[in-house]
N, C-alpha and C positions, 0 to 999 in steps of 0.2 A: 558422472562423477568421477573427479581426479582422485589420485590416490591420496594428495594431500587433504582434500575434502574429506574423504572417507575418514582419514587418521583424526582430522579434528572433530567430525561427528563422534567418532568412536571415544575420544578424550572426553569430551563434555559430558556424554551420557555415561560413561563408567564412572566420573568423578562426581557427577550430581548424585548417582545412585549410591554413593557413599556417603558424601557429605550430608544428604539430606535422610540419613538414617533409613535407607532403603525405601524411601517414597518413589513412586511411579513418575518419571517424565521429567521436564523441564528439559525439552530438546529444542535448544535454542537454535541449532543449525538446521534450517528448513531445507534440504536437499532433495530433489527429485518428489517422491510421493511422501516425504516424511511430514505430515501435517498434524500430529497429536499436538493437543493443547498443553501449555505450561502449566506445571503445578507451583503453587506458592510456597516454595521451601524457602527457609533462611540459610543462606550460605556463610558460613565462616569467611574473615577476611584476611587471614592470615596470609603472608605471601607464600610461605611453603605449602599452603594448601590451595594454591592456584592452578587447576586443572587445565585450563585452557591455553593453548600454544599462542605466544604474541603474534600480533599482526601488525605488519608494518612497523610504524614507529612505537607501537604500544606493546609493552611486555606483557608477559604471562599474567600478572597480577592485576593489571589494567585491563586486559581483555577480558579477564575472568568477571570483574565489575561490570564491564560494558554489557557482557551476555546476560547477567543479571537484570540488569535495567531494560534491556529489550523483552528479555522473557516476562517480567513484571507486566509491561505494557501489554504484551500479548494476553497473559492470563486475565488481566483486566479489561480486555478486549478496547484498549485505547487505538486510535487511528494510527498507524505507523508514523505517520508526521510527528507525532507524539515523542517516539523513540528517539528520532533526531534531535528534537528539541532537548529533550532529558540528556542525550548523551553531550550536547553541546554545553549545557549547563555544568554537568559533572566534569568536562574538559576545562572549562574555565574556573570553576570553583577550586578543584583538587588536583587537576591533572589525572583525573579517573584514579585517584589514590583515596583509600579510606583512612582519613587524617583524626588523629588524636588531637588535643590542644594542650599546650603547656600550662594555661591558665584553668584547665578542667582536670583536676588529679585522677577522677576516676577513669577518665576516658585512657589514661596512659597504661591502665591494668587490662584493657580490652585489646584483643589483637588488631593492629593498625599497620599501616604501610608508610607512616610518617607523622610527622608533628607539625603542627600549625599553630598560630597564635592570634587568630582573628577572632576578637571579642570571645565570646563563650561557644563559638560553631564548631562542628565536628562533623565527621562524614564526607560521603562522596559529593554531596550537595552543599556542606557548611551549613547546616541547619541549626538553628538557634533552640533554646529550651522550649518555646513555644509547639515545637513539631514533635516533640516526644521525649522520653528520657535519653539520658547519654548512650546505654546500650542500644535503645532502640535506634537511635538516629545513627549510631555505628553499625547498625546490621544492613547491608545493602539492599536487601529486599524490601525491608520496612521503609527505608529513606527514599527508594524509588517509588514505592507506592504513596506514599504521602505527597511527593512531589506530582505525581500523577492525578491525585485526587484534587489538589489545588488547580493545575493545570485545565482539566477538563470543565471546571468551574468557571473559567475565563471566557466569557462571551466572543464568540468567533476567533477563537485561537488558531483555527486551522488555517484561517485565511491572512492571519498577521505574519509580518516578517519575523523571523526566529526571534531575534533580539527581542521584539516587543512582547512576544507571548512568554518568553523566559522571564523578563522584568516583571511582568504582571504577576510572576509567581514568587520571584526571588527579591524584588525590591531593592537592587542592588546601588550602592554608591557610584557604580560604573555602568549604567545600564546598556551602552553601546557595546560592552566587551563581549557578549556571547555571539553577536553576529561573525566575527571571524572565525568561530568554530564551525560554520554551517556545513562546508566542504568537507572537513575532516569528519564530522558526525555523519554526513551521509556515507561517506566511503566506508566508514567502521559499520554502520548499520548493514550496508550491503553485503559486508563481507560475514557479518555475523549473521544475516539471513540466508547466507549461502548462495547470494546471487551476484553476477558480475559486476552491475552498478546501479545506481540511484534507479534508474528508469523501471528497475524490475522490483522496487520496494512496493509492497501494498500501502493503502493510504485510504484516509477518509472512512466510509462505511465500514464500522467493525464486523459486520455481518458479511461482508465481502470477501472473497478468497484473497489472502494473503501470500505472496511468493511465489514459487515455483510449484505447479502441479503436473500431472502427467502430460498435459498438453502444452507445457511451456509457462513463462512467468505472466503473472497478470498484474500491470501496472495501474493502480488504483488511486484516482486523484482525490484530494482533501474534500472535494465535495461529495464522495460517493460514487463517483462516475469513473469509467474505464475506457480505454480504447477498444473498439470494437474487434480491430484487428490493427497490427502495425504495419504500416505500408505508407507509400508516398501518395500524397493527393494529386492525382492525373487529370482531374475535371473539376473545377470549383462550382459552388452554388451560384446561380445567376441565370441570366437570360442564356439560351442556348437554341440556334435556328429557329428563332420566333416562339419559342416556349419557355417557361421557366423549368431549369433544371433544378428540383427542388432539394437536392441533396449534393455530396461530394463523392466522387469516385475514389475510391483507395485501391491500389495496386502495386505490385512490384514482381519481379521475376520469380518465377517459381510460386507464386501465390495459391495457385488452384489447389484447392484441398485443405487450405489452413482453416484453423477454427474460427469461427465467428463468435463474438461473447456479447451477451448483454451488456449494454453501456451502463446500466443502472439497475437497482431493484425495481421490480414491479410485476405485473401480470400479462401474460401472452393473449393479446386481444384478437389477432388476426394470423392464421396459418394459411396460405394460399398459393395456388397457382394460376395466375391470372393469364397465361397464356400455354393452354395445356399442350400445344403441338411442339413446344420447345423446352418444357419444364424438365423432362430428363435427358436432355442432350442440349449441346450448345445452341444458343440463340444467333443473331445476326442483327446488324444494324437495320436490315430492312424491316425488323419486327418492334413492336413496341410493348412495354411494360416490364414489370419486374421479374417474371419467371417465378420460380419458388421464392415467397418472401416471407417475412415475419413482421407483425407489429408488436410492440410491447407498451403498454400504459403506466406511467410511473406516476408516483403522487404530484399533485399540482396541475392535472390535466395536460401534462407533456406525454407525448407519443413519440418513439423511436422507430424507424422502419430500416429493414435490412433486406436487401435486394439480390437477384441473381445467384442464389444458392444452387450447388451441383446436384441436389437431391433434395427429397423431402425433408423438412427441417426436423431437428432433433426435440422439439418441444410439440405441446399441444395447446389449443385454446384453453383458457383458464388457468393454466400453469403458472404458479408462481415462480419468480427466478430472482437471483441476487445478482449483484454486478458480476460480472465475469464468469457467468453461467454459460458454457459453450450452447448454443441454440442452432447451430447449423455449421455448413462449410462453404467456402468461398467456391463458386463457379461461375458460369456464363449463360444461364438460361434466361429466356426472355429476350428484350431489346438490349443486346449487348455485342461490344466488339472485340471482347475477350476478357479472360478469367479477372474478374475485380469484384469488390463490395461498394454497392451504391448504398450510402448512409444519409438517412433523414432525420431531422428533428421539428416536432411541430408542437407549439405551446397554445394554451388556452382551446383545447380539443373538446368539443361536448361529447359527453358520453355516447357509446356505440361504435362499432367496428369501422365504420366507412368514413370517418370525420376527419381525419388526418388528410388534408388536401393542401393545394398549393397556396391556398389564400393564409394558411396558418403555419406555413413551413418557415424557418429561420435557418440561416446560415451555420450549418455545425461546427465549423472552425471556430467561430466566436463563441458558441454555446459550450464546446467542449474546454476551450482555453479557459474560459470563466470559471471552470468547475474544476480546475486544476488537472484535467486529463488531455492535454492538446493533442490534436492528430498529427501524425507523421511518424517516420521510422526513429527519428533522433530525439523524442520527447518522451 
């Protein structure tokens, strides 16, 4: 954690403790092991009460509003893709300012960052009376909560273009306007979450780990899937040496010992050493098999397999895991030419621990890409 990161964290926690009347939490900067859940307190919006240092082009008041938006999303267990959409909407509607309205006299008596004149809209999201009272709509946590309520009711919102998901909620006269803010919203969300870039923002399944934990960031896709490790695809799915290579091999320099994560929520179906002579030491290309491996069954009769672990896996048969759970560590046991993870995806797998076979294997690259968690180091 950098000194600036520490300063940002301390500033937010201290200010929120004061502004929320002593309520515990709202830790919106998630550095290291700081994983506490946010409390839904209502922050005043006066510029002089903006506790968060500015970030990039956004000043302290704007960044404070942004942290509230992200925090409310976390408190409501909205997939982090929702944070990005909400931030983009607030950027477009108000440039992250809590706006009063010259045609709504009551709004002028409420702390605000500026004055607009769009119909009778007020607040960060420029919400009209159907969204709540004037005071409610000018309370950032309330306004963000109402936006998320509407967003999660949009069928398929996580897979939509940002502007389409935003428009389904906002019904703006300029429906394409939100799209231009996607990069800015992603960057600001990453900063608020204390992560270096959008790749390390959680997403999808709200029960999955979000952000950084003690073993590194967990990128969770909009479909609730995560990369099992972040590494280069060194061997693809398909025929190899007259046999089906039923998965992909993922490796990079110094990958040995890296944590392997469950690609999605499910139940551990198999924990096995299928070649006992090499399971606790490196294998070789003269052998076959996975060495130490784990199978996880996911909803919809999908099974994922993780091969060549360095030692006995960290999970047991029958254990329930969430996306991102560390299930083992990269090694080179079994039929292996060097440290790597061999990762498989099987579909329409009948019940039972031995039914994930070549006939029901699919290309993990396409599968993971379609679920918003593409494999590879730069995704």
